[in-house]
C-alpha positions in Angstrom: 0.1 0.0 0.0 2.7 2.4 1.0 4.3 2.2 -2.2 2.2 4.8 -3.5 3.7 7.5 -1.4 6.6 9.4 -2.4 9.2 8.9 0.6 12.6 9.7 -0.6 15.7 7.2 -0.7 14.0 4.6 1.6 12.1 1.5 1.5 8.5 1.1 3.4 8.3 -1.7 5.7 5.1 -3.7 6.6 4.3 -1.2 9.4 4.4 1.9 7.7 8.0 3.1 8.6 10.2 4.2 5.8 13.8 3.8 6.1 17.0 3.3 4.2 17.4 -0.6 3.4 20.7 -0.8 5.4 19.4 1.0 8.4 19.4 -1.0 11.8 16.7 -1.6 14.1 16.3 1.1 16.5 14.8 -0.2 19.9 16.3 1.6 22.6 14.0 3.4 25.1 15.4 6.6 24.6 15.2 6.3 20.9 11.5 5.1 21.3 10.9 7.9 23.3 12.1 10.5 20.7 10.3 8.6 18.0 7.0 8.9 19.9 7.6 12.7 20.6 8.4 13.3 17.1 5.0 11.8 16.0 3.0 13.5 18.4 4.5 16.7 17.5 4.0 15.8 13.7 0.4 15.0 14.7 -0.3 18.5 16.3 1.7 20.4 13.5 -0.1 18.6 10.6 -3.5 18.8 12.2 -2.8 22.6 12.8 -1.1 23.7 9.6 -1.8 20.9 7.0 0.9 18.5 5.5 1.8 20.9 2.8 2.5 24.0 5.1 3.8 22.0 8.0 7.7 22.4 8.4 10.2 20.1 9.8 11.8 22.8 11.9 8.2 23.2 13.7 7.8 19.4 14.2 11.4 18.9 15.9 10.8 22.4 17.9 7.5 21.0 19.2 9.0 17.5 20.2 12.0 19.1 21.7 14.3 17.2 19.5 16.6 18.0 16.5 16.3 17.7 12.8 19.5 15.1 12.9 17.0 12.8 15.3 14.0 13.2 13.0 16.0 12.0 10.2 17.5 9.2 12.4 14.1 7.8 12.8 12.0 8.9 9.8 12.7 10.1 6.1 11.0 13.2 6.5 7.4 14.5 6.5 6.0 12.1 4.3 7.2 9.3 6.4 5.8 10.8 9.4 2.7 11.4 7.9 2.3 7.8 6.6 3.3 6.3 10.3 0.6 8.3 11.8 -1.9 7.1 9.2 -0.8 3.4 9.8 -1.2 3.8 13.6 -4.6 5.5 13.2 -5.8 2.6 10.8 -4.3 -0.1 13.3 -6.5 1.5 15.9 -9.5 1.5 13.8 -9.0 -2.1 12.9 -8.8 -3.0 16.5 -12.0 -1.1 17.4 -13.7 -2.9 14.5 -12.5 -6.5 15.6 -13.6 -5.8 19.2 -17.1 -4.3 18.0 -17.8 -7.6 15.9 -16.4 -9.9 18.4 -18.5 -8.3 21.2 -21.8 -8.7 19.3 -20.9 -12.4 18.3 -20.3 -13.1 21.9 -23.6 -11.9 22.8 -25.1 -14.2 20.3 -25.5 -12.1 17.4 -25.5 -14.3 14.1 -26.9 -11.8 11.5 -24.0 -10.7 9.2 -25.6 -7.2 8.7 -25.9 -6.5 12.5 -22.3 -7.8 12.8 -21.3 -5.4 10.1 -23.2 -2.5 11.5 -21.4 -3.1 14.8 -17.9 -3.0 13.1 -18.9 0.1 10.9 -20.2 2.0 13.7 -17.1 1.3 15.7 -14.9 2.8 12.9 -17.2 5.8 12.5 -16.9 6.2 16.2 -13.2 6.1 15.8 -13.2 8.8 13.3 -15.4 10.9 15.7 -13.0 10.3 18.7 -10.0 11.2 16.8 -11.8 13.8 14.2 -8.6 15.9 14.1 -6.5 13.1 12.7 -9.5 11.6 10.5 -10.0 15.1 9.1 -6.3 15.3 8.2 -6.4 12.1 6.3 -9.6 13.0 4.5 -8.8 16.7 3.6 -6.6 15.7 0.4 -3.5 17.5 1.8 -1.3 14.8 2.1 1.9 13.5 0.3 1.7 12.7 -3.5 -0.4 9.7 -4.1 -1.9 9.5 -0.7 -5.5 10.1 -1.7 -5.1 6.7 -3.6 -3.7 5.3 -0.5 -6.6 6.3 1.5 -9.2 5.0 -0.8 -7.5 1.7 -1.2 -7.2 1.3 2.6 -11.0 2.1 3.1 -11.9 -0.2 0.4 -9.7 -2.9 2.0 -11.5 -2.3 5.4 -15.0 -2.4 3.9 -14.5 -5.4 1.7 -13.0 -7.4 4.8 -16.0 -6.6 6.8 -18.4 -7.2 3.8 -16.8 -10.6 3.7 -19.3 -11.4 6.3 -21.8 -11.8 3.4 -21.1 -15.1 1.8 -22.8 -16.5 -1.4 -24.2 -19.8 -1.4 -21.2 -21.0 -3.1 -18.7 -19.7 -0.6 -17.8 -16.7 -2.6 -18.4 -13.0 -1.5 -21.5 -10.9 -2.6 -19.3 -8.5 -4.8 -22.5 -6.2 -5.6 -23.3 -6.0 -1.8 -19.7 -5.3 -1.3 -19.6 -2.3 -3.7 -22.8 -0.8 -2.1 -21.4 -1.0 1.5 -18.0 0.2 0.4 -19.4 3.2 -1.4 -21.8 3.8 1.9 -19.0 3.9 4.4 -16.6 5.9 2.1 -19.1 8.7 2.0 -19.9 8.3 5.8 -16.1 8.5 6.9 -15.7 11.5 4.5 -18.6 13.5 5.7 -18.7 12.9 9.5 -14.9 13.7 9.5 -15.2 17.0 7.8 -18.2 18.4 9.6 -17.3 21.1 12.2 -20.1 20.4 14.7 -19.5 17.2 16.7 -23.0 16.6 17.8 -24.1 17.0 14.1 -21.3 14.5 13.1 -22.7 12.0 15.8 -26.1 12.4 14.6 -25.2 11.9 10.9 -23.2 8.9 11.8 -26.2 7.3 13.4 -28.7 8.2 10.7 -26.1 6.9 8.1 -25.6 3.4 9.9 -29.5 3.1 10.5 -29.8 3.4 6.8 -27.1 1.0 6.0 -28.8 -1.4 8.2 -31.8 -1.5 5.8 -29.5 -2.5 2.9 -30.5 -6.1 1.7 -29.6 -8.0 -1.3 -32.6 -9.1 -3.4 -30.8 -12.2 -4.7 -30.2 -13.4 -1.1 -33.5 -12.7 0.2 -35.1 -14.6 -2.5 -33.4 -17.7 -1.9 
């Protein structure tokens, strides 16, 4: 996924970090603290100024670090941005997993009700971290990131839509397309709304409507 992001002179690892191929692992407590401080500072600066206007010098000043330490852990702004995105998505995936598991353990077997639980948890994550969700939705990111965002959301929706199996064991592609489109629109709209209460109300209304979606071919069997 991250190969679409233009991160200078480094390769992107599976967890979203980009570093030169010959760079050693950096796992010291001090290094981890510095890395965390840089990510926290980058999050604040990106959310305040946007990716394009954010300056590396502002990030390191806010983190109480040096430019050298930033480039020790990251390859620059694009790498910081992508790592923040991966961390946000990891949290969203965990929220979704926990919500679906919870309703299953409560005895829920209806695939749509399971999907609603997972999708609702995803939207709640966007509401709880609205500054970051808005950052990633805004279109102000590294070159190629808009495609990365669409692909990740589609991957998430397809994974959850796989709850809906066809009689032959496949996945109902038409239903996947409908649910993916609905969720993409929901994430975008609630992330960009300024009024939090309005965003929460809209999310609830959207999920209520999504819950009414049925596939006529499946219903007729």
